[in-house]
C-alpha positions as CSV (number, residue, x, y, z in Angstrom):
1,Q,3.8,45.3,65.5
2,V,2.2,42.3,67.1
3,Q,-1.0,41.0,65.6
4,L,-3.2,38.1,66.9
5,V,-6.0,36.8,64.6
6,E,-8.5,34.3,65.9
7,S,-10.5,32.0,63.7
8,G,-12.7,28.9,64.0
9,G,-15.7,30.3,65.9
10,G,-19.3,29.6,64.8
11,L,-22.6,28.2,65.7
12,V,-22.8,24.7,67.1
13,Q,-25.3,22.6,68.9
14,A,-24.9,21.6,72.5
15,G,-22.6,18.6,72.8
16,G,-20.7,19.6,69.7
17,S,-17.1,20.6,69.2
18,L,-15.1,23.5,67.8
19,R,-11.4,24.2,67.4
20,L,-10.3,27.8,67.7
21,S,-7.0,29.0,66.3
22,C,-5.0,32.2,67.0
23,A,-2.3,33.1,64.5
24,A,0.4,35.4,65.8
25,S,2.6,37.7,63.7
26,G,5.1,40.4,64.3
27,R,6.7,38.7,67.3
28,T,7.9,35.2,67.8
29,S,5.1,33.7,70.0
30,S,7.5,31.1,71.5
31,T,8.9,33.9,73.7
32,Y,5.5,34.6,75.2
33,D,3.0,32.8,77.3
34,M,-0.5,32.7,75.8
35,G,-4.1,32.4,76.9
36,W,-7.7,32.3,76.0
37,F,-10.4,34.5,77.5
38,R,-14.1,34.9,76.7
39,Q,-16.7,37.5,77.2
40,A,-20.5,36.8,77.1
41,P,-23.0,39.6,76.6
42,G,-23.4,41.7,79.7
43,K,-20.6,39.9,81.5
44,E,-17.0,40.7,82.3
45,R,-14.2,39.0,80.3
46,E,-13.2,35.8,82.0
47,F,-10.2,33.5,81.9
48,V,-10.6,30.2,80.0
49,A,-7.1,28.7,79.8
50,F,-3.4,29.5,79.5
51,I,-0.3,27.8,78.3
52,S,3.3,28.5,79.0
53,R,5.7,29.4,76.2
54,T,7.2,25.9,76.2
55,G,3.8,24.3,76.3
56,R,4.7,22.3,79.4
57,T,2.3,24.2,81.8
58,T,-1.4,24.7,81.2
59,D,-4.2,25.8,83.4
60,Y,-8.0,25.9,82.9
61,A,-11.0,27.5,84.4
62,D,-13.1,25.1,86.4
63,S,-16.0,25.6,84.1
64,V,-14.1,24.2,81.1
65,K,-11.7,21.7,82.7
66,G,-12.0,18.3,81.1
67,R,-13.8,19.7,78.0
68,F,-11.4,22.2,76.6
69,T,-7.7,21.7,75.6
70,I,-5.2,24.5,75.0
71,S,-2.2,23.8,72.8
72,R,0.3,25.7,70.7
73,D,2.6,25.2,67.7
74,N,5.5,27.5,68.1
75,A,6.9,26.6,64.7
76,E,3.6,27.9,63.2
77,N,3.2,30.7,65.7
78,T,-0.3,29.4,66.4
79,L,-2.4,28.9,69.5
80,Y,-5.3,26.5,69.6
81,L,-8.3,25.8,71.8
82,Q,-10.1,22.5,71.3
83,M,-13.6,22.7,72.7
84,N,-15.6,19.6,73.2
85,N,-19.0,18.9,74.8
86,L,-19.9,22.5,74.3
87,K,-22.7,23.9,76.4
88,P,-25.0,27.0,75.9
89,E,-23.2,28.7,78.7
90,D,-20.0,28.6,76.6
91,T,-21.5,31.1,74.2
92,A,-19.2,34.1,74.1
93,V,-16.7,36.0,72.1
94,Y,-13.4,34.2,72.6
95,Y,-10.1,36.2,72.7
96,C,-6.5,35.0,72.5
97,A,-3.8,36.9,74.3
98,M,-0.1,37.0,74.6
99,G,2.1,38.2,77.4
100,P,5.3,37.7,79.5
101,I,3.8,35.5,82.1
102,S,1.0,32.9,82.4
103,S,-1.8,34.2,84.4
104,R,-5.5,33.9,84.9
105,R,-5.7,37.7,85.1
106,A,-6.1,39.6,81.8
107,M,-4.0,42.5,83.0
108,F,-0.8,40.5,82.6
109,Y,-1.3,40.1,78.8
110,D,0.1,42.7,76.5
111,Y,-1.4,41.7,73.2
112,W,-5.0,40.7,72.3
113,G,-6.8,39.5,69.2
114,Q,-10.1,40.9,67.9
115,G,-12.1,37.9,69.1
116,T,-14.2,35.2,67.5
117,Q,-17.8,34.5,68.3
118,V,-18.8,31.1,69.6
119,T,-22.5,30.3,69.9
120,V,-23.9,27.1,71.3
121,S,-27.5,26.4,70.8
122,S,-29.5,24.2,73.2
């Protein structure tokens, strides 16, 4: 059984940084592409970033490009999201996901974590 567990969320002031982690167990994450999504209150879940299983290919939502960096450590079965220059509009629950292909669409991911709250104060 696959389990994804996010950590690293919290409360930070605008302009600050956080690093999210997603630990995978039950399946070797190196055989899957992985992504980060987020959902703010009253809004739909939206794509943040994805990374291919080799780490060679990444993609970012325009709203986070240049501020967020996705990376992975396949030896540790862990996915990361480094978030810099955070803005209040980044406030959301952040979810990691794992699936057979890299996509901006949530429907292509088979496994999801429970989410971690990120709150950015102005």
